[in-house]
Each structure stands twice: as structure tokens, then as C-alpha cells.
N, C-alpha and C positions, 0 to 999 in steps of 0.2 A: 754742692761743693762743701768741703769741710772748712772749718774756721778754727783759729786759735785765739786765746785770750792774751793780751799784752797789758799788764797793769798800767793804768793811766790813759790808755787809748780811748776808753769809754764805749767802744763798740767792738764786736768780734772782727777779727782780721782774716780775710779769706786766704786759704793756703796757696792759692795762685794769686800773684800780685802782678798787675799789668804794667809792663815797661812802657816808657813814653819818650825814649830817646830819638824817636822819629816824629814827634809831635811838632809840626811847623804850621804856620798860617796857610801856606800853599797846599798842605795836605789835610786841611781841616775836614773835608768830606770823608776821607779815609779814616781819620781819627774818630769821627762821630760813629761811623759804621762799626768800627772795631770796639769802641767803648760800649756801645749799645749791646753788641753781641756778648761781650764780657759780662756785662750785668745780667743778661738773660740766662747765663749758665750759673749764676750765683756769685760771681765775683763782685767784690766791693772795694778793693784796695788798689790804689794806683801809685806807682813809684815815679817820682820826678826829682829834679835837683836844680839848684840855682844856676848851674853851668850848662844844663842840657839845651842844645840847639840855640845857644846864645841867649837863653831866657825865654825863647818861644814855647818850649815845652810847658812851662808853668802858665804862660799867657793863654795858650790854647786850651789847657785844662780849665783854667778859670772861665774862659768864654763858654766852654761846653757846659760847665755846671750852672752858669747863669742862664743859659738858653734853655736848659732842661729842668731847672729847678730841683736838682737832686743832690745838692751839696750835703744835706743832712744825712743822706743814706750812704755816703761814701766815706772811706778812710783815705786820707792823703798822707803819704810818706814823702817828705822832701828832705833835701840834704844841702848843707852849706859848709863854709869854711874850707873849700877846696883851695889848693895852692894856685898861685898865678905865676906870671913870668918872673916875678921877684922872689918866689920861694913860698914857704909855708905861711898859712894865714889862720892857724888855729889859735885864736885869741879872742877876748871878749868883744873888741871893736869889730872884727870881721864877722863874728857870729851874729852880732846885732844887725850889722848892715845887710848881710845876706838874708837873714830871717825877715827883716822888715820889707826888703825888696820882694822876697818870695811871696809874702802874704799879700802885698799889693798886686802882684801879677796874678795870683790865684783868686783874687777878689774875695778874700775871706779874712777873718780876724784870728783864725785858729787852725792849727794842723794837729791831727791826732798823733802823728809820729814824726819826730824830727831827729835826723842823724847828722853827725859830723862826717863829712865826706872823706877826710883824710886825718892823719894824726901828725902831731909834732911833739916828739918825745922830749924836746927841750923845755916844753911848757908844763909846769906841774899840773897834775890832775885837779888839785884844789882850785886853781884859777879857772879851769875849764868848767868844772861842775858848778861852782858858785855862779858863773855867768849863765849857764843853762838854767839853773834853778830860778834865777830872777825872771826868766821868760815863762817858766812854768807857773810861778806865783802870779805873774801878770795875766795869765790866761791865754797866752799865745801858743803854748805847746802842751800836748797831753803827756806823751811818753817820750823819753829821750833815748837815743841809741848811738851807735858808732859804726860806720862803715870803714873797713880796712884798718881796724885796730887789732893789735895782738891780744890774745886772751889774757896775757899777763898784765897789760895796761888796763884792760877791762876790769880785772880783779882788783887791781890797785885803786882804780876809781871807785868801785863799789864799796871797797873797804873804807875809803875815806868818807864816802857818803853815809855809810852806816854809823860811823864814829862821830859824825858831825851833824846829824839830824837833817841830812839833805836827801833829795830824791836821786837815786843812782840810775845807771843805765838799765833799761828794761829789755833791750834787745841788742843783738850784734848783727852786722851785715857784711860778712866776708864772702868770697867766692867759695862755694861748695858744689862739687860735681863728682860724678863717678870717675871721670878722667882727672887725674891729679896733675897740677901745674908743675912744670919743670922750673919755672921762674915766673916772677910777677908779670901780669899783662902790661901794666904801666908802673912807673916808679911809685912806690908807696902803697901799692895794692897788696892785699893779704888774701891768701887762700888757706882754707881750713885744713890743717894737718891732723894727725891722729891725736896729738896732745890737745889740740883745740876741740876735737870731737869729744874726747874724754872729759874735758872741762865743762862743756855744754851738758853732757849727760849728768855730771855731778851736780851742777848748779841748776839745771833745767831752764837756763836762760834761752829764750827763743832765738833762733838763727834764721835770718831772712837772706837767702842765698842769691847773689847775682851770678850771671852766666851759669845758671843751674844745669843747663843742658850742654855745657862745654862748647858753646859757640858753634854748634852744628857737628861736632866730632862724631856723634852717634847717628847721623842721618843716613850713612851708607855712601856718602859722596867721597869720603876720604879713605885712602889706603896708604901704606908706607911709601908707595911709589908716586902718589899724587902729592905734589909739593908746591902747588900754586898759591897757597895761602900762607905767606911767610909767618904771620903771627901765630897761626894754628900750629905750624911746624915747630916754631920756637917754644911755644908754651905746652903743647899737649903730645907731640910725637915722642913716644918712648915705647920700649918693648912691653913694659908693664901695662901701659894704657891700651896697646893693641890687644893684649890678653884680656883686659877688662871689657873691651869692645866685643871680643869673641865670646866671652861668657854672657854678656848682655844679649847677644844674638841668640845664644842657646836658650837662655831663660825666656826670651821673647817667643821663640818657637814653642817652648813648653807651655806657655800661658796664652798662646794664640793672640799675641799683641805685637807691637813693634819695638825695635831696639831703642829708639829714642824715648818711648814711653817707659821702658824699663829704667832708663837713665834718670828720668824725672821721678819715677817712683822711688829710686834709691835715695834721692834728696828728701822726699816727703815721708819716708818710713824710718827715719832716724829715731833713736830712743830718747828724744827730747823734742820740744815743739819746733817745727820748721815751716817755713814758707819758701816758695820758689818764685823769683822774679822771672817772668817769661817775656820773650820778645815777639810773640805771635802777632803777625801783621795781616792776617786774613782769617776767615771763618774756619777753613780746614785746619790751619795750624792751631787755632784756638780749641777746636773740638778734639784734636789730638792731645793737647795738654789736659783738657778735661778728662779724657779717658785715662791718661797716664796718672793723673791725680787720684783716680779711683782704685788703682792697683795696690793690693796689700802684699808686702814682702816680709818674710820672717827674718829674725836676727841671723839665722844660719844663711839665708839667701843673701842678705846684705854683706855678711862676712865673705862669702864665696865670691860674690861679684867684686869685692874689694881685695881679693887675693889673700885674705887672712883667715879663710875657713875651709872646711872640707866638704860642704854641700856640693852635690853633683846633680846636674840636670838629667832628666829622663831621656833627653835627646841623644 
């Protein structure tokens, strides 16, 4: 498996990042099987968050690492400062509270990657970065990033960091997939548009994509007539996305692979460092992701898939 470098992480980060939003104590045997299989194919990075499964995701991952003695070989990405029923929580107090709780659950004193789960544009970037830098200096965090921040806020934050001798954001984690979102999945979520992609290409800031395979849009189960998944209809059903699906099917036939593997390859072949958070929950799904991650796509093929180029399939 390929890996990328994220300054501050201290270890290479696998381009496939294992999702853990189903890690519960009741599913512990399944978690162990899936994590072991992920590590066997060269994966080393696991995505979790303070809010996942009511805290069980981090607890289960901590238990797994303790039982298997493999904490030092893994990269942990966890996230905090998600809003609650009272609204946004992107402030120094919430960051500290969530981070310390996450470290306790994970049974570790340090995470390689820490991201803010949401943004609150009413809070100045100075306040946020200074709070995060305190935890970097204390040795609790390696690299900091942001999930669901706009590229403009990321740039503002990194400009402030550069001007004030602070560590800036080393990665961003929006949604990026071949299917383009019509609207946010949930309030406050960000999907990468063309301006975002252009900014990442210019800055070469790594992008760690969630819902990298568009929540199953490319599995073949969905058509314009199949409307039983309300969220998928709301977010991904559009004429342009059906055309992207059609082109992915053509290119998959061309390359003797599957449509969903082409969709994954689209994310991992961007002209800047990328990783894909994957939701594989069994060995077959994991092996499919491994195969998709090995596909090379040209810039012309990327543009054609995304309806912005003239590449044509041989099919």
C-alpha cells in the first residue's frame, strides 16, 4: 500500500485510512478481524472521533491496541470539537476536554493526527490555532488538521500561523468523491469543489477524504429509479453524477476492474497528496479497496471522469 507524509505525524500515513464508526464493544470480534486484515495489506492509519459510537469507537480501538501491543506501529487520526445540542463547540475549552477524553479512551498519551470535526467561523483562527499549538507543545498531538473547513478558512489559519511562529494545519479532511454533493450530508459538512481542489494542488496540502466512495453510489445498486435511500437521493442524485457513474463504468470495463474501484482511484490519483477514509467491514470489501488503491489514472482520465475533459474510453 502507498503512504504519504504529513509533517508532524512522525510516521508515513497509509493512503487507505480505516474508518471506525461501527467500532462498538458488542462488535469487538468483528473489529479485531477487520483491523488485523487492514494491517495485513499494509494499512496503518485509523480514523476515529470523540463522538463516534458515543465514545465506544475510541474505547474499542484503545482496547485493541493494548491487547495487540501495536500502538507504536499505528497512526491514529481522531477528531474533536464537534457541535452538540447547544450549538458549535470550536473553542479552547471544548478542544481540551475532547482531546483529553479521547486520549484516555484510546489509552495513549499522544495521537499522530488531530482534526477539528467542525468549524465555527465566529471564532478567530488565532484563538483556535493558539489552543491547538499548546497541545502540540505538550506532546499530545503530532499534526493538526481540520475536517469540514473551507479552503478559505484553512488558508487564513495557515497565514496566521506562518506570521506568528505557530504550527499550522498540515492536512484537511472534507468529503471528496467522484460523485459531487448537491448539498451537505449534515449541517456544517464540507465537500471539495473545484476551487478546493485547485487550492490543494497549489499548496500540496494533503487531503484525507471522508465518504470517498460516495456512500455506495458506485456499487451498482442505485439507479435514477431506485430512491429508497433518502440521503443518497438528496446528496448525490443528479444528471451529472449519473454521467460520472456511466463514465466510471466505461473506464472500469476498459481497465478490467470495477466501477467502485475506479471511484476510489479517482480520489487517490489527484495531483496532490490524498488519502481515502474507507468503510470496509469485511475482507472482500477491504480487498476491493486495496485493488482500487493500486489503480493509476492519468490527468486526462481524471478530467474525463469529472466531466471536464475529452478523454474517451476504448469501450
